[in-house]
C-alpha positions, -999 to +999 in steps of 0.1 A: +000+000+000+028+024+009+045+017-025+012+025-043+008+057-024+043+068-032+039+061-069+006+081-069+024+110-052+052+108-077+029+109-107+009+139-092+042+158-086+051+152-123+017+165-136+015+202-146-001+226-121-038+221-123-047+258-122-021+267-149-034+240-172-070+252-166-060+288-174-046+277-207-077+256-215-100+284-206-082+308-228-082+282-255-120+279-251-125+316-255-102+317-286-121+288-300-154+306-294-142+335-315-121+319-341-124+281-343-152+256-334-128+227-334-105+245-309-135+253-287-144+216-285-109+204-279-102+230-252-135+222-234-126+185-234-091+192-221-103+216-194-128+189-181-102+162-181-077+184-163-102+193-136-113+158-127-080+140-133-073+135-096-110+132-084-124+097-076-155+088-096-176+082-064-171+119-056-188+129-088-221+116-075-220+141-046-226+169-072-264+169-071-268+198-095-247+179-121-268+148-115-300+167-121-285+180-154-278+144-164-315+137-159-328+162-184-300+152-208-311+116-204-347+125-214-332+142-245-313+109-252-344+087-246-364+107-272-344+087-298-371+060-294-399+083-307-378+103-331-379+096-368-350+119-378-321+101-360-296+125-376-313+155-362-315+138-328-278+132-328-270+169-337-292+182-309-277+158-284-241+164-295-244+201-289-252+194-253-223+172-245-205+200-225-232+196-199-217+162-191-183+177-182-181+214-176-204+217-145-185+188-129-151+203-140-157+238-126-167+223-093-132+207-089-113+236-105-090+255-082-097+292-079-073+315-097-047+334-076-042+371-083-017+368-111-037+341-128-068+363-125-050+393-140-037+372-169-072+357-175-090+390-174-065+408-196-063+379-221-101+376-225-103+414-227-077+414-256-096+388-275-129+406-272-113+439-283-099+421-314-134+408-320-149+442-316-122+457-338-131+432-366-167+444-365-158+481-363-134+479-392-161+464-414-186+491-404-161+519-410-153+505-444-188+515-456-209+531-429-238+542-451-243+507-464-244+491-430-267+518-415-292+511-443-289+473-436-300+479-401-333+493-414-341+457-425-325+441-394-293+430-411-266+431-385-229+438-388-206+408-392-191+396-359-167+372-344-179+345-339-191+347-375-229+349-380-236+351-343-241+387-332-262+375-303-234+356-286-208+382-296-227+410-278-237+387-249-202+377-242-190+413-243-217+424-218-210+395-194-173+401-196-179+438-186-197+425-156-169+401-148-143+429-150-163+450-126-166+420-102-129+412-104-118+448-101-109+447-064-087+416-069-068+429-099-045+448-076-020+465-100-030+500-112-017+494-147-037+463-150-068+481-138-061+509-162-059+485-191-091+467-180-109+500-176-100+510-212-113+476-224-145+480-205-151+514-221-144+501-257-166+471-252-195+493-240-192+514-272-190+482-293-222+468-277-240+500-286-227+501-322-236+465-328-270+472-312-280+436-307-310+435-283-296+408-262-263+425-255-279+459-248-305+443-225-277+424-206-255+455-202-282+478-190-297+451-167-263+448-150-258+485-148-292+490-133-289+462-108-254+474-098-266+509-093-294+497-070-270+475-052-247+504-045-276+528-037-289+505-009-254+496+003-224+516+013-220+537-018-254+554-019-244+586-036-225+568-064-254+543-068-281+570-072-258+590-095-254+560-117-292+554-118-297+590-129-271+587-156-286+556-173-314+574-192-290+602-201-265+577-215-292+558-234-304+591-250-269+602-260-263+567-275-296+569-295-287+603-309-250+595-316-251+560-330-271+555-362-270+517-361-286+518-326-312+543-337-322+522-368-323+491-346-347+507-321-369+520-350-371+486-365-381+470-332-409+495-328-420+488-364-423+451-359-442+455-326-466+479-343-472+453-371-478+425-346-502+446-325-522+456-355-524+420-369-504+427-400-482+400-415-452+395-391-440+360-399-410+372-419-401+400-394-376+389-367-396+398-336-430+388-350-416+355-361-404+348-326-440+353-312-454+330-339-428+303-330-441+304-294-477+300-306-470+270-328-447+252-304-471+256-275-498+239-296-474+210-305-466+205-268-503+203-261-506+176-286-476+156-272-475+166-235-457+136-220-430+127-246-428+157-269-423+151-306-387+138-302-355+159-303-348+150-339-382+159-352-387+194-338-378+212-370-400+189-392-430+193-369-426+231-367-423+232-405-456+213-408-473+237-384-460+267-404-473+250-436-507+247-421-511+281-405-485+304-421-479+289-456-465+322-469-436+320-445-403+313-462-378+287-449-357+314-432-387+325-411-396+290-400-381+289-365-376+265-336-394+282-307-372+311-295-375+300-259-353+272-245-380+259-222-404+255-251-377+237-271-371+212-243-409+208-239-413+204-277-386+177-279-391+159-246-425+168-232-436+186-201-418+162-177-385+170-194-392+207-193-400+205-156-366+188-148-348+213-170-365+242-151-355+226-118-319+224-131-319+261-141-332+272-107-311+250-085-280+273-083-301+300-067-301+279-035-264+288-030-270+325-028-260+343+004-259+379+015-225+389+000-210+406-030-203+373-048-240+364-046-251+397-061-229+393-091-238+356-095-275+364-093-273+391-120-253+368-143-279+341-137-308+365-144-292+377-176-287+341-188-322+331-176-337+359-198-316+346-227-332+312-222-366+329-224-359+346-258-335+323-276-330+285-282-296+291-266-287+255-259-293+243-294-262+258-308-225+253-298-217+289-291-249+294-271-240+264-249-205+277-244-215+313-234-242+301-211-222+275-193-189+294-192-202+326-175-227+308-153-200+284-140-174+312-137-196+332-114-209+301-096-173+290-089-167+324-073-199+321-053-189+286-041-154+298-031-169+326-010-194+303+007-168+278+015-145+304+031-174+318+051-184+283+064-149+271+071-140+268+108-107+285+101-125+317+093 
């Protein structure tokens, strides 16, 4: 036994530092998110393996939230038996494979020390600035053309390509992370660089004018202002609350892409409220997707239609009720809960809802809990307005930022409950 223990210790000593490997994998994940799907998948897998490499399997089963996640994934998998389109079933299930590993991996991942935190924050900031610079360079190459495109809801190109939603969402959530991590950054030069990056990303979010990013940014700013106003920084909090409408007005007047985006949103809502054709308008099409998917769930309440047949069944409903809608306008329901219910039935949707709500049980009265709750709320709203977890980038952004803030919350709770403290 002594010999086995000594060999195990020797092997662990030879292994690279867990936190350093994790940092490399996390940066690889973010680089993959912006530039390479293959790199994203590889980095997520390596991050997971690194985190659980020295954890006994029986310890995994103490992670109840992870086990609950396996339950709703299992229902997705079981829908194979009532799915005709097996290829579509495989695609939807493959997209969700990170749920098997990342929640477990983050729970065993060491918290970054100050230097690692600085390097992580600056590196992600640099990558997001490159991404923002890519979009801004395209816009400045022909501003009048792209402003006109916003009149018909054609967004600026972004990194990751063809996903302005996740691009703006990641920028807004990173701004929130940078504010949270600010006290731990220490060095003034690091703080100055991060502060400049925050300002540039805020400008980028407004120029891109994606609804999700703007909503996320202002929801955070509003919550943060209220948090300060009713805490120890009352004057600053109330001042920030007063500045929000002023900043929104200035942005509306100064940024034509934002102005055209808001005008378009108002137009689509007017069309929907007055019963004009809205199936080929972005916001109206979302509302119609809710209507059709809800009716399909009523028809298949226990099992759903099967994960692989969701698109085919929605197309059939569109053909019956909105035959004039083109292929581009025929959507999966733009609500993740409805997607789960459509594919797996109401029982699957109930388990998924329980999984989404479970982390709220860890909230305490501290700063970490505030930032975690706001991140959770932003991501919850995203689940309500997008089929986030049906695309690889959506799964990454949702899990990465949720687990990043959840790890910070877990660390603070552990320190508070430790007898040593």
